[in-house]
C-alpha positions as CSV (number, residue, x, y, z in Angstrom):
1,M,-10.3,41.0,-0.6
2,T,-11.1,39.9,-4.3
3,V,-7.5,40.1,-5.3
4,Y,-6.4,38.0,-2.2
5,R,-9.2,35.4,-3.0
6,E,-8.1,35.1,-6.6
7,K,-4.4,34.7,-5.6
8,F,-5.4,31.9,-3.1
9,Q,-7.6,30.2,-5.7
10,E,-4.7,30.2,-8.1
11,E,-2.5,28.5,-5.5
12,L,-5.2,26.0,-4.6
13,D,-5.8,25.2,-8.3
14,A,-1.9,24.8,-8.7
15,L,-2.0,22.2,-5.8
16,I,-4.8,20.4,-7.2
17,G,-3.0,20.3,-10.6
18,E,0.0,18.8,-8.9
19,C,-2.1,16.0,-7.6
20,I,-3.6,15.4,-11.0
21,K,-0.1,15.3,-12.5
22,L,1.0,12.7,-9.8
23,G,-2.1,10.7,-10.7
24,E,-1.4,10.8,-14.4
25,E,2.2,9.7,-13.8
26,C,1.0,6.8,-11.6
27,H,-1.5,5.9,-14.3
28,K,1.1,5.8,-17.0
29,R,3.4,3.5,-14.9
30,L,0.5,1.3,-13.9
31,A,-0.3,0.5,-17.4
32,G,3.1,-1.2,-17.9
33,T,3.3,-3.0,-14.6
34,V,2.7,-6.6,-15.7
35,E,4.7,-6.1,-18.9
36,V,7.8,-5.8,-16.6
37,L,7.1,-9.3,-15.4
38,L,7.2,-10.7,-18.9
39,A,10.5,-9.2,-19.9
40,D,13.3,-11.5,-20.8
41,D,15.9,-9.5,-18.7
42,I,15.6,-7.4,-15.5
43,E,16.7,-4.1,-17.0
44,D,13.2,-2.8,-17.3
45,A,12.5,-3.8,-13.6
46,R,15.7,-2.0,-12.5
47,K,14.4,1.2,-14.3
48,V,11.0,1.0,-12.7
49,V,12.5,0.7,-9.2
50,H,14.9,3.4,-9.8
51,N,12.3,5.8,-11.2
52,D,10.1,5.4,-8.2
53,A,12.1,8.3,-6.7
54,E,10.3,10.6,-9.2
55,I,6.9,9.7,-7.6
56,N,8.3,10.2,-4.1
57,K,9.6,13.7,-5.2
58,M,6.2,14.6,-6.6
59,E,4.4,13.6,-3.5
60,A,6.9,15.6,-1.3
61,D,6.3,18.6,-3.6
62,V,2.4,18.3,-3.0
63,N,3.0,18.1,0.7
64,A,5.2,21.1,0.8
65,H,2.9,23.1,-1.2
66,A,-0.1,22.0,0.9
67,I,1.8,22.9,4.2
68,N,2.8,26.3,2.8
69,L,-0.8,27.1,1.9
70,I,-2.0,26.1,5.4
71,T,0.5,28.1,7.2
72,T,0.5,31.2,5.2
73,Q,-3.0,31.5,4.1
74,Q,-4.9,29.8,7.1
75,P,-7.6,28.4,4.9
76,V,-10.9,27.3,6.5
77,A,-14.0,25.2,5.6
78,T,-14.0,23.8,2.0
79,D,-10.6,25.0,1.1
80,L,-8.9,23.5,4.1
81,R,-10.8,20.2,3.4
82,T,-9.4,20.2,-0.1
83,I,-5.9,20.8,0.9
84,I,-5.9,18.1,3.5
85,S,-7.4,15.8,1.1
86,C,-4.7,16.6,-1.5
87,I,-2.1,15.5,1.0
88,K,-4.0,12.2,1.6
89,I,-4.4,11.5,-2.0
90,A,-0.8,12.2,-2.8
91,D,0.1,9.7,-0.1
92,N,-2.1,7.1,-1.8
93,L,-0.6,7.8,-5.1
94,E,2.9,7.5,-3.7
95,R,1.9,4.1,-2.3
96,I,0.6,3.0,-5.7
97,G,4.0,3.9,-7.1
98,D,5.6,1.8,-4.3
99,N,3.5,-1.2,-5.2
100,I,4.3,-0.9,-8.8
101,S,8.1,-0.8,-7.8
102,N,7.5,-3.8,-5.6
103,V,6.1,-5.7,-8.6
104,A,9.3,-4.9,-10.5
105,E,11.4,-6.1,-7.5
106,V,9.7,-9.5,-8.0
107,R,10.8,-9.6,-11.6
108,K,14.4,-8.9,-10.3
109,R,14.2,-12.1,-8.3
110,I,12.3,-14.5,-10.6
111,K,10.4,-14.7,-13.8
112,I,6.8,-15.8,-13.7
113,T,5.7,-17.8,-16.7
114,N,2.4,-19.3,-15.9
115,E,0.1,-17.8,-18.5
116,R,-3.1,-18.1,-16.5
117,T,-1.4,-16.4,-13.5
118,L,-0.1,-13.7,-15.7
119,L,-3.5,-13.1,-17.3
120,R,-5.0,-12.6,-13.8
121,F,-2.2,-10.1,-13.0
122,K,-3.1,-8.3,-16.2
123,T,-6.8,-8.3,-15.3
124,M,-6.0,-6.8,-11.9
125,E,-3.9,-4.1,-13.5
126,R,-6.5,-3.2,-16.1
127,L,-9.3,-3.0,-13.5
128,A,-7.1,-0.8,-11.3
129,S,-6.2,1.4,-14.4
130,L,-9.8,1.9,-15.2
131,M,-10.6,2.8,-11.6
132,L,-7.9,5.4,-11.6
133,E,-9.1,6.9,-14.9
134,D,-12.7,7.1,-13.5
135,V,-11.5,8.7,-10.2
136,Y,-10.3,11.7,-12.3
137,T,-13.6,11.9,-14.2
138,A,-15.5,11.7,-11.0
139,F,-13.5,14.5,-9.4
140,K,-13.8,16.8,-12.5
141,K,-17.6,16.2,-12.7
142,S,-18.3,16.0,-9.0
143,D,-20.0,12.6,-9.8
144,L,-20.8,11.0,-6.5
145,D,-22.6,8.0,-8.1
146,L,-19.4,7.2,-10.1
147,L,-17.3,7.5,-6.9
148,D,-19.6,4.9,-5.3
149,E,-19.2,2.7,-8.3
150,I,-15.4,2.9,-8.2
151,I,-15.3,2.0,-4.5
152,L,-17.5,-1.1,-5.2
153,R,-15.3,-2.0,-8.1
154,D,-12.4,-2.7,-5.8
155,Q,-14.2,-5.9,-4.9
156,D,-13.5,-7.1,-8.5
157,I,-9.8,-6.8,-7.9
158,D,-10.1,-8.5,-4.6
159,A,-11.9,-11.3,-6.3
160,V,-9.1,-12.0,-8.8
161,F,-6.6,-11.8,-5.8
162,V,-8.6,-14.6,-4.0
163,Q,-8.5,-16.7,-7.2
164,I,-4.8,-16.5,-7.5
165,T,-4.0,-17.0,-3.8
166,T,-6.5,-19.8,-3.1
167,S,-6.4,-21.7,-6.4
168,D,-3.8,-20.8,-9.0
169,I,-0.7,-21.0,-6.7
170,F,-1.4,-24.7,-6.0
171,E,-0.5,-25.4,-9.6
172,E,3.1,-24.5,-8.7
173,S,5.5,-26.9,-7.1
174,D,8.2,-24.4,-6.4
175,A,7.7,-22.8,-3.0
176,F,9.7,-19.7,-3.7
177,L,7.8,-19.1,-6.9
178,T,4.5,-19.6,-5.1
179,G,5.6,-17.0,-2.5
180,Q,6.6,-14.5,-5.4
181,I,3.2,-14.9,-7.1
182,Q,1.4,-14.3,-3.8
183,L,3.4,-11.1,-3.2
184,T,2.7,-9.8,-6.7
185,A,-1.0,-10.5,-6.3
186,K,-0.9,-8.6,-3.0
187,Y,0.9,-5.6,-4.5
188,L,-1.7,-5.3,-7.2
189,E,-4.6,-5.8,-4.8
190,R,-3.2,-3.0,-2.7
191,I,-3.1,-0.6,-5.7
192,G,-6.9,-1.2,-5.9
193,D,-7.2,-0.4,-2.2
194,H,-5.4,2.9,-2.6
195,I,-7.5,3.9,-5.5
196,K,-10.5,3.2,-3.4
197,S,-9.2,5.5,-0.7
198,I,-8.6,8.2,-3.2
199,A,-12.3,8.0,-4.4
200,E,-13.3,8.3,-0.7
201,H,-11.1,11.4,-0.2
202,I,-12.7,12.9,-3.2
203,Y,-16.1,12.2,-2.0
204,Y,-15.1,14.1,1.2
205,I,-13.9,17.1,-0.8
206,H,-17.3,17.3,-2.5
207,T,-19.6,16.7,0.4
208,G,-17.7,17.4,3.6
209,D,-18.8,14.1,4.9
210,P,-16.7,10.9,5.3
211,Y,-17.7,8.2,2.8
212,E,-18.6,5.9,5.7
213,K,-21.3,8.3,6.9
214,Y,-22.8,8.5,3.4
215,K,-22.9,4.7,3.3
216,S,-24.7,4.4,6.8
217,E,-27.5,6.8,5.8
């Protein structure tokens, strides 16, 4: 029984490690998202879009590993909760990758040069990057207070999004450019949403309760 449990724990740890690796890859790509918008040519943007397939592959590997664990090991209680949450976290990370790729697609269509708008984009990127870093810390330390803080910090990204879409865009006279700025802001805002969801999934791993239940108490 002990040998079986040790083997299962090794597999579970490997699954968690795959999720962490996927998160690290997303974090690395997120750090250069706005820089792609500043590039003089679109080659960097093309690379970002092309390399999104790597993120998709990593998510698929997590899912395959998780399904294999469920079907062959029949885990229960905490272990099953962790495996299911890994699938959901990998999905959120894959969607973060999609949104990074979508920002690159904007650069393929047009170059945004408004310095204030670009600064706001950079602020959103930095806020999201810090959230993703802290999600990892909260997971490793089982820090529920930090998870709560991360979830609330998504509001900071939302606030910048509102500034861009209700104020900054009216400085632009080109309707197409305005639309692309709105899309970019939305992609960055969605990244924050997905990190918030990851924090909620991690809360569930550690407590067994949905985050919404915790907030209603």
